[in-house]
Phi, psi and omega in degrees: 000134175289151185297324174297327179294321179298321180294325181290321177296317177297318180294317174303313178300318178297317175297318180295318176297319179294316181295317179297315176303313180299312179302317176292321181293320177296321177298310181299317179295315177303312185296323177295313176300317179300314179295322183283319190240348185096145187297314186293338183269000180254131177262164175301321178301316179298318178297314181295319180299314184295328178272003183055044173230166179278162172303312174304324177297320175304310184290337173292333182265326185223134181299321183196174177290331177297317181290337177296319184270322182280078180247067177286167182302142179278166171304321179294316178297319179294319179296318177296322179295317184284325177301334177281359178251156181296124185299341183276354178272151176305153183296325175302317179293320179297319176299309179304317182289328186279334182303311178300324177292320178294310181302319181298335179279355180281122177289168176298325178293318181292320178299319177297320178293323175295318176299318179297320182292316181292329176297317176302314180297313183297324184278357186238108180308320177303315185287323179301320178293314183294336181299317178297322178292319175298322178309308187295347178263359189248001182295151183305132187286336185266004181272151175294156188308318181301315179298332173301317178301316183289321178296317176300316178298320177287327172299319178297317175295321178306309185297319178299318177297316178295323178296310179307317177299312174299317180299327179266012180055036177070015177288337175257156183281132183307313185298327178288323181294320176295319175298318180298318175297321180288321177302315182298321180297317183286337176290343185278000000 
């Protein structure tokens, strides 16, 4: 490696670390403010000030304060979850089989952060409603149209399970609540 290439790599690494640190600081500040004051009472300006960044920097990291909290599975994550299951099975079966695998990959810290995030959503009527809107934008991009409908229905059931988990403050097992939501969907 040429010496000037090494310098570029170090600069890129430093920028990536700085970006990640700023991103995490904004998130942590926002979550603290949401828990202290309620989601609707906190402005983007307050989050930015608390995180020692400008409002434009906030928006460079998060599209909105709703997007900061609403971090449902992305289309890529859904595709990856489904790709780990036998392709010859119906999409509903693949989703059911994949959920325990996906949840098993969650570290205790990540699970705790998810509960905190979902508690903000569950405690805010506006966000409970917005969760359904976010679901409809997340179905896997590589699926046939009929499977999009099924994935969206399962994302809706997933959201209901997550809200139930937040509503009980994590006292019930998340996996059981998701299974109950999926079971309710399948009984219809």
